[in-house]
Every structure is written in structure tokens, then in C-alpha cells.
N, C-alpha and C positions, 0 to 999 in steps of 0.2 A: 323338253317337257311335252311338247305336242306329240312327238313320235312315241314317247313312253305311254302317254294316255291313250293314243290310238291303238297301240299294240295290246295294252291291258284290257281295253274294252272290247276289241275285236276277239280276243281270246275268250271272252264271256259271251260271244255271239251277237254283240251289238254291231250295227252298221254305222260307221263313223265317217263324217265328212270333216276335212280340216281346212283351216284358213290361216294365213300368215299374219293377219292383222284384222282389226275391227271392220274397216271399210270392205275388205274382201269377204268377211263373214256376212255383212249385210247383203251384199250382192248375191252371195251363194244362197242365203236363206230365201231371198226373193225368188230364186230359180229352182229351189230344191223340192218344192212340193211339201209333203208332210214331214215335219221335224218334231220330235217328241221332247227334246231337251237340248239346251245350249250349255256347253261347258266352256268357260272363258277364264283366263287369268285376269286378275285385277289390273296388272301392269302389262301393257302391250304397246308395240310401236304404232304410230299413225293415229290410233283411237284407243283410249283406255277401255278396259272391260266394263267399267261403270258407265261410261258414255254409250258403249254398245248396248248395255242393258237398258238404258233409258230409251234409246231408239226402238229397241225390240219391244219393250213394254208398251210403248205407244202404238206400235204397229200390230203386235201379236200379244195382247194382254194376258192370255192364258198360257203362254209358252213358258215352261219352267226354265230357270237359269240357275246353274250351279257355278259359283266362283271358286277358283283355286287361288290361294294367296300365300305368300311368304312374308307378308307384312303385318304380322300381329302387333307390331309396335305402332301402327297407325289406326287406333280404334275408331276414329271418325269415319274412315272408309268402311270398316266393317259395320258400323252403326247404320250408315246410309244403305248398305246392301241389305241388312236385316229389316230396315224400315220399308224397303221396297218388297218385302216378303220373299226374298231369295235366300238361298243357302250358300254356306261357305265351307270349303274343305281346306284346312291349313296344310301347307307344305312343311316338311316332307311327308309323303304318304306312300303306302305300298299299293301295288295293283289290287290287292284284296280290299283295302280301305277305299280306294277309288270306286271300284265296282259296287261295293256295299252302299256308298253314299249316293251313287247314281241311281241304284235300285230304290233307295229310300225316297229320293226326290221324285222319281217317276211314280212310285206307289202313292206318294202324297198328292201329286197332281191328279192322279186317278180318283183318289178319295174326295178331293175338292169337287171334281166334276160330278161324281155320284151324289154328293151332298147337295149341290146346286140343283141337280135333276130332281131329287126327292123334295126339296123345298118348293120347287116350282109346281109340284103336283098337289100341294096341300089345298083342300077345298076351301073356298071362301077367301083366298088370298090372291 
């Protein structure tokens, strides 16, 4: 799945960093500089995607996270992800669906930043 996602996103012009598990991803993100989006599976070895998201949310609260999941039968996991304000893409998906969802999440993160900037400029507040 990691190779599939990397190839699909690179074909659309994205620069992609990959990690084998959550601990590796945390280390990579500390060293990577600017990262615009994290794409993680819900189920991973060493550290789950949800645990990774909790760590990242504490450390980088505005970093958008997109989960991929094949576990629609575990609604409590999806509910927790949605409560954290993060997005989910259900497996299986095509390269087109992946790139479309990535674009939606990135555009949504940009709109949130613009909205915050506009709100902060309101006189008297």
C-alpha cells in the first residue's frame, strides 16, 4: 500500500516521504522540515496511525492528517479520527481517488489557515 500511494502521488507531482511505521514517521517528520500532509494507515506495526496522529496533533496542531483504512467495521476508530478533525479514505481506492482526497485535504487546510488569518484581522477583536 505504501508503494502504491507513493507512486500514485508522485505521478501527480507530489514529493513523498515514506516510513515503515509510526515511530519512523515521527523521527522523519522531526527532521524533514516543512511537511504539508501526513497520510497514514489506521493499522500499522509498532505504533498505530491513531497513536501517530495523537503525537503529531500535540506537536504540529495545524498539520493535516489523512487516514486510509480498510476497517469500516470498526466505527469507533473512525469516530475518534473524525472527532480529531481528520479525514479518512476507505480502502480500496484508486490512484485518482487518493490524489483527489489528498487535494481536498490540502485545500481544506489552506482554507482553514486563510479563515484564521481573516478572523485575526477583524478590528476590535
